[in-house]
C-alpha positions as CSV (number, residue, x, y, z in Angstrom):
1,M,47.3,162.7,81.7
2,T,45.8,159.9,83.7
3,S,47.0,159.2,87.3
4,E,48.4,155.9,86.0
5,Q,50.5,157.7,83.4
6,I,51.7,160.3,85.9
7,N,52.7,157.5,88.4
8,R,54.6,155.8,85.7
9,L,56.6,159.0,85.0
10,I,57.3,159.4,88.7
11,E,58.6,155.8,88.8
12,I,60.9,156.6,85.8
13,R,62.1,159.7,87.5
14,K,63.0,157.9,90.7
15,S,64.7,155.2,88.7
16,L,66.9,157.8,87.0
17,H,67.5,159.4,90.3
18,R,68.9,156.2,91.8
19,K,71.5,155.9,89.0
20,P,72.9,159.4,88.4
21,E,75.9,159.9,86.1
22,I,78.1,163.0,85.9
23,S,78.6,165.0,82.7
24,G,80.1,163.0,79.9
25,S,79.4,159.7,81.5
26,E,75.7,159.3,81.0
27,E,75.8,156.0,79.2
28,G,73.4,154.2,81.5
29,T,70.9,157.1,81.6
30,A,71.0,157.3,77.8
31,R,70.3,153.5,77.5
32,E,67.3,153.8,79.7
33,L,65.9,156.7,77.8
34,Y,66.5,155.1,74.5
35,Q,64.6,152.0,75.5
36,T,61.7,154.0,76.9
37,L,61.5,156.3,73.8
38,S,61.7,153.3,71.5
39,E,58.6,151.9,73.1
40,M,56.8,155.1,72.1
41,D,57.3,154.3,68.4
42,P,58.8,157.7,67.2
43,D,59.3,158.3,63.5
44,R,63.0,158.6,64.1
45,I,65.3,158.0,67.1
46,E,69.0,158.7,67.4
47,K,71.5,157.9,70.2
48,G,75.1,158.9,70.8
49,V,74.2,162.5,69.8
50,G,77.0,164.9,70.9
51,G,78.3,162.2,73.2
52,N,75.5,160.4,75.1
53,G,72.6,162.5,73.8
54,V,69.3,160.9,72.6
55,M,66.8,162.5,70.3
56,A,63.5,161.4,68.9
57,L,61.2,162.8,66.2
58,F,57.4,162.6,66.2
59,R,56.5,163.8,62.8
60,S,53.2,165.7,62.2
61,E,50.6,164.0,60.1
62,S,49.5,167.4,58.8
63,E,51.4,169.3,56.0
64,T,53.0,171.7,58.4
65,K,56.5,172.8,57.7
66,K,57.1,173.9,61.3
67,T,59.5,172.1,63.6
68,L,59.7,172.5,67.4
69,L,62.4,171.2,69.7
70,F,62.0,170.4,73.4
71,R,65.1,169.7,75.5
72,A,65.9,168.1,78.8
73,E,69.3,167.3,80.4
74,L,70.9,163.9,81.3
75,D,73.7,164.7,83.7
76,A,73.9,164.8,87.5
77,I,76.3,166.6,89.8
78,A,79.3,165.6,92.0
79,V,77.6,165.9,95.4
80,Q,77.0,163.3,98.1
81,E,73.2,163.0,98.6
82,E,71.9,163.1,102.1
83,G,68.6,161.7,103.4
84,K,67.0,158.3,103.7
85,R,64.5,158.4,100.8
86,A,64.0,155.0,99.1
87,H,65.1,156.3,95.7
88,R,68.3,158.0,96.9
89,S,71.4,157.8,94.7
90,K,73.2,154.5,94.7
91,N,76.4,156.1,93.3
92,D,78.6,157.6,96.0
93,G,79.4,161.3,95.4
94,V,77.0,161.7,92.6
95,M,73.3,162.8,92.7
96,H,70.6,164.4,90.7
97,G,70.8,167.6,92.6
98,C,69.6,169.9,89.9
99,G,66.4,168.1,88.9
100,H,67.5,166.8,85.5
101,D,65.8,163.5,86.4
102,G,62.5,165.4,86.7
103,H,63.1,167.3,83.5
104,M,63.7,164.0,81.7
105,A,60.5,162.6,83.1
106,I,58.5,165.6,81.9
107,L,60.0,165.3,78.4
108,L,59.2,161.6,78.3
109,G,55.6,162.5,79.3
110,L,55.4,164.7,76.2
111,G,56.7,161.8,74.2
112,S,54.1,159.5,75.6
113,L,51.3,162.0,74.5
114,L,52.9,162.3,71.1
115,S,53.0,158.5,70.7
116,R,49.2,158.5,71.0
117,K,48.5,161.5,68.9
118,R,50.9,163.5,66.8
119,S,50.8,167.3,66.7
120,D,48.9,169.0,63.9
121,L,50.9,172.1,64.6
122,A,54.5,170.9,64.0
123,N,57.0,168.2,63.8
124,I,58.3,167.6,67.3
125,W,61.9,166.7,68.2
126,L,62.7,165.7,71.8
127,L,66.3,166.1,72.7
128,F,67.9,164.6,75.8
129,Q,71.2,166.5,76.0
130,P,74.4,165.4,77.8
131,A,76.9,167.4,79.8
132,E,74.8,170.5,80.6
133,E,76.5,171.1,83.9
134,T,79.9,171.7,82.3
135,G,78.7,173.9,79.5
136,E,80.0,171.4,77.0
137,G,76.9,169.4,76.0
138,A,75.0,171.9,73.9
139,L,78.1,172.6,71.9
140,Q,78.8,168.9,71.3
141,V,75.2,168.3,70.2
142,M,75.4,171.4,67.9
143,G,78.4,169.8,66.3
144,D,76.8,166.4,65.6
145,S,75.9,166.0,61.9
146,R,72.5,164.4,62.8
147,F,71.5,167.5,64.8
148,R,72.8,169.8,62.1
149,E,70.2,168.3,59.8
150,I,67.4,169.7,62.0
151,E,66.1,173.2,61.4
152,P,63.8,174.0,64.3
153,D,61.6,177.1,64.2
154,H,61.9,177.3,68.0
155,A,63.4,175.4,70.9
156,F,61.9,175.2,74.4
157,A,63.3,174.1,77.8
158,L,62.2,174.4,81.4
159,H,64.0,174.4,84.7
160,N,62.6,173.7,88.1
161,L,63.3,176.6,90.5
162,P,63.2,176.2,94.3
163,G,62.2,179.3,96.2
164,F,59.2,180.0,94.0
165,S,55.6,179.0,94.6
166,E,54.9,175.4,93.4
167,N,54.0,175.1,89.7
168,T,54.2,178.9,89.1
169,V,55.6,179.5,85.6
170,L,58.5,182.0,85.6
171,I,59.0,183.9,82.4
172,R,61.2,186.7,81.0
173,D,62.0,188.1,77.5
174,G,65.6,188.8,76.8
175,V,68.3,187.5,79.1
176,F,66.9,184.7,81.4
177,A,70.1,183.3,82.7
178,A,73.7,184.7,82.9
179,A,76.7,184.0,80.8
180,S,79.6,182.6,82.8
181,V,83.0,181.1,82.5
182,G,85.6,179.7,84.8
183,L,89.2,180.9,84.6
184,E,92.2,179.0,86.0
185,V,95.6,180.6,86.5
186,K,98.5,178.3,87.0
187,F,101.8,179.3,88.5
188,S,104.7,176.8,87.9
189,G,107.8,177.6,89.9
190,S,110.0,175.3,92.0
191,S,109.8,174.2,95.6
192,S,112.7,174.3,98.1
193,H,113.4,173.8,101.8
194,A,111.7,176.5,103.8
195,A,115.1,177.3,105.4
196,Y,116.3,178.2,101.9
197,P,113.4,179.8,100.1
198,E,115.8,181.7,97.8
199,Q,116.7,178.3,96.2
200,G,113.1,177.9,94.9
201,V,110.5,180.0,93.1
202,N,107.4,180.6,95.4
203,P,104.4,182.2,93.7
204,S,102.6,183.4,96.8
205,K,103.5,187.0,96.4
206,E,102.3,187.1,92.8
207,I,99.1,185.3,93.8
208,A,98.4,187.9,96.5
209,N,99.1,190.8,94.2
210,L,96.9,189.3,91.4
211,I,93.9,188.8,93.8
212,L,94.2,192.4,95.0
213,E,94.5,193.8,91.4
214,V,91.5,191.8,90.2
215,E,89.4,193.1,93.1
216,K,90.6,196.7,92.3
217,R,90.3,196.6,88.5
218,L,87.1,194.7,88.2
219,S,85.1,196.7,90.9
220,S,83.3,198.8,88.2
221,F,82.3,195.6,86.3
222,K,80.8,194.1,89.5
223,K,78.9,197.3,90.2
224,S,77.6,197.7,86.6
225,D,74.9,195.1,86.9
226,P,73.4,192.9,89.7
227,I,74.3,189.9,87.7
228,S,77.9,190.8,87.1
229,K,80.1,188.8,89.5
230,V,83.8,188.0,89.9
231,V,84.4,185.3,92.5
232,N,87.7,183.8,93.6
233,T,86.5,180.1,93.9
234,Y,89.8,178.5,95.0
235,I,93.4,178.9,95.8
236,R,95.7,175.9,95.9
237,L,99.2,176.6,97.2
238,G,101.4,174.3,99.2
239,E,100.5,171.7,101.9
240,P,100.0,171.9,105.7
241,A,103.8,171.4,106.1
242,Y,106.3,173.9,107.6
243,G,109.6,172.8,106.0
244,I,108.7,173.4,102.4
245,S,108.4,176.6,100.3
246,P,105.9,175.7,97.6
247,G,106.6,176.2,94.0
248,T,103.3,175.6,92.2
249,A,99.8,177.0,92.6
250,R,96.4,177.3,91.0
251,L,94.0,180.1,91.3
252,G,90.4,179.9,90.1
253,Y,87.7,182.5,89.3
254,T,84.2,182.3,88.1
255,I,83.0,185.4,86.1
256,R,79.3,186.1,85.4
257,S,77.4,188.7,83.4
258,S,74.1,189.2,81.7
259,S,76.1,190.1,78.5
260,D,78.3,187.8,76.5
261,S,80.4,190.7,75.3
262,E,80.8,192.2,78.8
263,L,81.8,188.8,80.2
264,N,84.5,188.5,77.6
265,R,85.8,191.9,78.4
266,A,86.0,191.1,82.1
267,V,87.7,187.8,81.5
268,G,90.2,189.5,79.1
269,A,91.0,192.1,81.8
270,I,91.8,189.3,84.3
271,E,94.0,187.6,81.7
272,K,95.9,190.8,81.2
273,L,96.4,191.1,84.9
274,A,97.6,187.5,85.0
275,A,100.1,188.3,82.2
276,K,101.4,191.3,84.2
277,A,101.9,189.1,87.2
278,G,103.9,186.7,85.0
279,E,106.3,189.5,84.2
280,T,107.7,189.5,87.8
281,F,107.3,185.7,88.4
282,E,110.5,183.8,87.7
283,G,108.7,180.6,86.9
284,A,106.1,179.9,84.2
285,L,102.5,181.2,84.2
286,S,99.5,180.0,82.2
287,W,95.7,180.3,82.2
288,K,92.7,178.7,80.6
289,R,89.0,179.2,80.4
290,I,86.8,176.4,81.7
291,E,83.1,175.6,81.4
292,P,82.0,178.5,79.3
293,F,78.3,179.3,79.2
294,A,76.7,181.8,76.8
295,A,73.9,183.9,78.2
296,T,70.5,182.3,77.8
297,I,68.6,184.9,75.8
298,N,64.9,184.3,75.2
299,E,63.4,185.4,71.9
300,S,61.6,188.7,72.1
301,G,57.9,188.1,72.7
302,S,58.4,184.4,73.6
303,S,57.3,185.0,77.2
304,N,53.8,185.8,75.9
305,I,53.8,182.4,74.1
306,I,54.6,180.7,77.5
307,K,52.0,182.8,79.3
308,I,49.3,181.8,76.9
309,A,50.3,178.1,77.2
310,A,50.5,178.3,81.0
311,E,47.0,179.9,81.2
312,R,45.6,177.2,79.0
313,A,47.2,174.6,81.3
314,G,45.7,176.3,84.4
315,L,49.1,177.5,85.8
316,E,50.0,180.8,87.5
317,V,52.5,183.0,85.7
318,E,55.1,185.4,87.2
319,E,57.3,187.6,85.1
320,I,60.8,188.0,86.7
321,Q,62.4,191.5,86.6
322,E,66.1,190.4,86.6
323,P,67.9,187.5,84.9
324,F,69.0,184.7,87.1
325,P,72.8,184.7,88.0
326,W,73.2,181.0,87.3
327,S,74.0,179.7,83.8
328,E,72.5,177.2,81.4
329,D,74.1,176.0,78.2
330,F,70.7,176.0,76.5
331,G,71.8,179.5,75.4
332,E,74.0,177.9,72.8
333,F,71.0,176.7,70.8
334,R,70.2,180.3,70.1
335,K,72.9,180.0,67.3
336,K,70.6,177.4,65.7
337,C,67.1,178.9,66.3
338,P,65.0,181.2,68.6
339,I,64.9,179.7,72.1
340,T,62.8,180.1,75.2
341,L,63.8,178.8,78.7
342,F,61.3,179.3,81.5
343,G,61.1,178.3,85.1
344,L,58.7,176.1,87.1
345,G,58.5,176.9,90.8
346,S,59.4,173.9,93.0
347,G,58.0,175.5,96.2
348,A,59.0,178.4,98.4
349,D,60.6,176.2,101.0
350,H,62.0,173.5,98.7
351,P,65.7,172.7,99.3
352,P,67.9,174.6,96.9
353,L,69.5,173.3,93.7
354,H,72.8,171.6,94.1
355,S,72.3,171.0,97.8
356,E,72.8,167.6,99.5
357,T,69.1,167.4,100.5
358,Y,67.6,168.4,97.2
359,D,65.1,166.1,95.4
360,F,62.9,166.9,92.5
361,N,59.3,167.8,93.4
362,D,57.2,165.2,91.6
363,E,54.2,167.5,91.8
364,L,55.8,169.4,88.9
365,I,55.6,166.5,86.5
366,P,52.0,166.8,85.4
367,A,52.2,170.6,85.2
368,G,55.4,170.4,83.1
369,V,54.0,167.8,80.7
370,N,50.8,169.8,80.3
371,L,52.7,173.0,79.6
372,F,54.9,171.3,77.0
373,A,51.8,169.7,75.5
374,E,50.1,173.1,75.1
375,L,53.2,174.4,73.3
376,A,53.4,171.3,71.1
377,Y,49.7,170.9,70.2
378,K,48.1,174.4,70.4
379,T,50.5,177.4,70.6
380,G,51.7,178.7,67.3
381,I,55.2,180.1,66.7
382,D,55.5,183.0,64.2
């Protein structure tokens, strides 16, 4: 790409950064992407896919029957951005703290190349997916009739990764990112005057017992794999008042595993412990699973495909030994076709993802575009 084209992508990235939108509310982001993609004259373009998703087709001029899918994410996170950079978020309490603005710019860069020259290798779909942060977007896109028409031979996505050398490509066959789910347990009793606690139903004892039992019963799960985690993320019980015995409470957990089946077993064990706690609780008890993410499992041998493309693009490659403990809903697309998610290092000292001071490293844009281009134009998929 020329320096002028790269600078244009950086301008788009910063424009997207200024106007972040949380999961499910990406209407403005989708409009800007739709307008930019329309100017690239794709063979087909769709909006409102799975909510606010946008996808565009650049059809090969050859007789190929292969179809490749490249995905980026639309949504931002609910964090107040810090810093005085000129392109900082204009929306209080919302920022692009995960780099989705940069991922979108990279995918638009691939679209720009395809607008000038179609791939002889495959038909290329670009998908800008909503609601990745909640684990809902991929499922919603998968359920859209327009997306169901597509039959990709392979789907690709990348994620910037602070803490790794700039523009180093991080690859791994098999599980790349963990499966995870949130679990909320709700206790509904009744409050009373603290002088007469017997007149109400206070769930504090059941909550304390449940926390201890989860720690005890899930200890082997947590020791089974470095990725396996059970974390009590919040407890909401009562207010800073001393005359009230509280009657309602909520307890939250996040559970992570490199295996979807092991994750489900662990969550099921906690649900059974919650049901047991309900046997002694005089009020009502309920629970629900929130923000489920399937494990992101790369197709066997796909790391070699990325390695070849990275070497052609002049990028260093590092093969990671363990899956990442964070989750990505890109794993859902594995139900549709083989997938490959890989990382692109943002710099060893770059601020971490989801931090108040994070900003996407624009030096990754040309590398990301070139890597996607190698996959789209030159690297075959068997």
